[in-house]
N, C-alpha and C positions, 0 to 999 in steps of 0.2 A: 904715982903715975909719972911716966916719962913723957915729956912734950918735946916735939921738934917742929921747927918751921916747915911748912909745906912747900914744895917746889911749885913753880907756876903751872906746870902741867897737871898737878894734883888738885888744883883749885877749879871748881866748876860753879861760876856764878849764875844766878838766875837773870840772864840777860833780858832787860826790859827797857823800853823807852817811855818817858813820861811826856805829857803835852806841856813841856816847859822850854822856853827860850830864854837865853841869857844875853843881855845887852851889855856890852863892855864899852863904856864911854871914856875915851882918852887914856886907855891903859897902854903905857909906853914901855914898860919893862919886859924884855923877852923872858925873864924868869917867871914873872907873873902870868903872862900870856900862856907859856908852856904848862904851868900848873893848872891854870883855868881849863885848858883843853883836857889835861889828865883827869882832873876831878869832875868836869862835866861828863866825860865819857864814863867814869866810874858810877856816876849818879843817874845815868840814863837820860841826860838832857838831849832834846830833839835838835837844837840848833844854837850856835852862837853868832850874835851879830856884833861886829866891831864898828865903832863910830868915831868920828873926830880924828884926833891925833893918834889913835891906836896904832900900834906897830903893824906894818904891812906884811902879808904872808905871800909866798912861802919864806921861811927863815930857818937857817940850819940850826941855829941855837935853840929856837922854839921846838923844832922837830926832836932834838935830843932830849930836852927837858920834858917834853910831853910824852916821851916814850912812843913816838909816832901816833898818838891819838889824834893829832891834827889831821891825819888821813881818814880817820873813822867818824869824826864828829862833823856834821854839816856846818859850814860857817860862811859868813858873807860880810861884805862891808858896805855900809850905808853912810854917806858923808855926814849927815847930822843926826843927832840922837832924836831930835823932835820928829824928823821924818820917819825914823825907825818906830818910835812910839805910836805915831799917828797910824802907820801901816798896821801895826799890831792891834790897836784899838778897833780899827775897821774890821779886822778878822775876829773880833770878840774876845781877845786876850784881856785878862786882868793884869794890868802892869803895876808892879810895885818896885819902889826903890829901896835898896838896903842902904840906909842913911839915918843918921841921928838928927832929928829935927824937934822943934818945940812940940809937935803933935805926933811924932812917930810912936807906933805901937811896939811893945816888947815882943820879940819872937816867941817868948814863953807863953803869952796869952793870945797870939795870933792864931786864927783858925782858917786853914786852907780848906776849900770845899772840894768835894769829889765832882768829877765830870766837868771840871773847868780847865781852861787852858791859862797858864800863867807865864808872864815874862817878869824876870827879875833883872833890875838895872843896877850895875855897880859903876862907881865913878873912879876917877883917876887916883893914882897913888898919893898925889900931892893935895888935891883940892876936893876930892870926893865927887859927888853928883852935882852938875851945873844947876843953878837956880832955875833957868828956863826949863830944864827937863823935869825938875821937881814939880813944877806947876801942872804938868800933864799926866803924872801918875795917879793911880787910884789912891794910894796911901804909901807911907814910908814905914819900913820895919827896921827896928834896931836890935842889935845884939847886946844884951846888958853886960857890962864890964864891971869887975870888982876890984881892980887895982887903981892906981892913980892915972894911968894912961887913959887918954879919951878916945882912942881908936885902935883897931887892929888891921892887919894887913888885908887888902882887898880880897885876896884868895881865900884867907881864913874865914872872913865874913860871908863870902859867897858859899863856901862849903858848908858852914853851919846852916845857912838858910836852905840850901838844897837838901841837906840831910833832914831837916825838920819838915819841909815840904813833902819829900818822898816817904817819910815815916808816917805822916798823917794820912 
């Protein structure tokens, strides 16, 4: 059998939005922000909320890296993560942090429920999710790692979590 890569105009995705909001706390790398837009658009995320010292938009480098998905994914900025989480909790979102803690659950055993709205919180490239923010989330979900490294890139962790959430 002969395989060839399809051209973009030959691919027809089943476009769909999920009741999922991503909170980006202190994400400062334009490369990471651009890829977060691109992956959130691909996974049908409803909205991205940037907080704290996250890079401000619009930004030419982010537009290029995101392949202009920053134009297609609703996004906003809220000064503090605690305000963003409080707002989403009032709207009955289940807010989870993607972070390794003493009590975090493996994403392999975590069960997302149907007919629920979710918010996934990811933290800064350097420090992860702030302690204050961790106190407000419903739970923490971790991505099990098998090497000696104790963390993966924020974009990779978010994408794995979004895939698992939309798959379930």
